[in-house]
C-alpha positions as CSV (number, residue, x, y, z in Angstrom):
1,M,-10.3,1.3,17.9
2,I,-6.8,3.0,17.9
3,Y,-7.0,3.6,14.1
4,R,-10.1,5.8,14.1
5,N,-8.6,9.3,14.2
6,S,-6.0,7.8,11.7
7,K,-8.6,6.6,9.4
8,R,-10.3,10.2,9.4
9,A,-7.0,11.8,8.4
10,L,-6.7,8.9,5.5
11,I,-10.2,9.8,4.5
12,D,-9.4,13.6,4.3
13,N,-6.7,12.9,1.8
14,L,-8.5,10.3,-0.6
15,T,-10.3,11.5,-3.7
16,G,-12.7,10.1,-5.7
17,M,-14.9,8.3,-2.9
18,T,-16.9,9.9,-0.4
19,K,-15.5,10.1,3.3
20,K,-18.5,7.8,4.3
21,Q,-17.6,5.2,1.7
22,I,-13.9,5.1,2.8
23,L,-14.6,5.0,6.4
24,H,-17.2,2.1,5.7
25,R,-14.7,0.1,3.8
26,T,-11.7,0.5,6.2
27,I,-13.8,-0.1,9.5
28,S,-13.3,-4.2,8.8
29,I,-9.4,-3.6,9.2
30,E,-9.3,-6.0,12.0
31,N,-10.5,-8.9,9.9
32,L,-7.6,-8.1,7.0
33,R,-4.7,-9.6,8.9
34,G,-4.7,-13.1,7.3
35,M,-4.8,-11.1,3.6
36,T,-2.3,-10.4,0.9
37,V,-1.9,-6.6,0.4
38,N,-4.0,-6.9,-2.8
39,E,-6.6,-8.9,-1.0
40,R,-6.9,-5.7,1.8
41,L,-7.1,-3.4,-1.1
42,Y,-9.7,-5.1,-2.8
43,A,-11.8,-6.0,0.2
44,C,-11.7,-2.5,1.4
45,G,-12.2,-1.2,-2.2
46,L,-9.4,0.8,-2.3
47,I,-7.2,-0.5,-5.2
48,D,-8.3,2.4,-7.6
49,E,-7.4,5.0,-4.8
50,F,-4.2,3.1,-4.2
51,D,-3.2,2.8,-7.8
52,K,-3.6,6.7,-8.2
53,A,-1.8,7.5,-5.1
54,I,1.0,5.2,-5.9
55,Q,1.6,7.1,-9.1
56,S,1.2,10.6,-7.8
57,D,1.3,10.5,-4.1
58,K,3.5,8.0,-2.4
59,V,2.8,9.6,1.1
60,L,-0.9,8.9,0.9
61,A,0.0,5.5,-0.5
62,K,2.1,4.6,2.3
63,K,-0.7,5.8,4.5
64,I,-3.3,3.8,2.8
65,L,-0.9,0.5,3.5
66,T,-0.5,1.7,7.3
67,H,-4.2,1.7,7.7
68,L,-4.5,-1.6,6.1
69,L,-2.2,-2.9,8.6
70,V,0.7,-3.9,6.0
71,D,4.1,-3.9,8.0
72,E,6.7,-1.4,7.3
73,A,9.1,-3.5,5.4
74,S,6.5,-4.6,3.2
75,I,5.6,-0.9,2.7
76,E,9.0,0.2,1.7
77,L,9.2,-2.8,-0.8
78,I,6.0,-1.8,-2.4
79,L,6.7,1.9,-2.5
80,N,10.3,1.2,-3.9
81,S,9.2,-0.9,-6.5
82,K,6.8,1.3,-8.0
83,Q,9.6,4.0,-9.0
């Protein structure tokens, strides 16, 4: 899987959950393509982590969205709308 190393880097930056919990939740990433961003965050149990990141760490928020296979244009819209 291409994203395995990137997921580990993402996991190292998240707080509030154990690394194992976050990895487990993002493993199913291939099955998320047909979902909305909120559905992807919910399905992976990352809504709270994302909400924290969007308020205090835009770089981390972008990493989360990238690992959930959100396209770059949508990521920019989401990040810019939360200012």
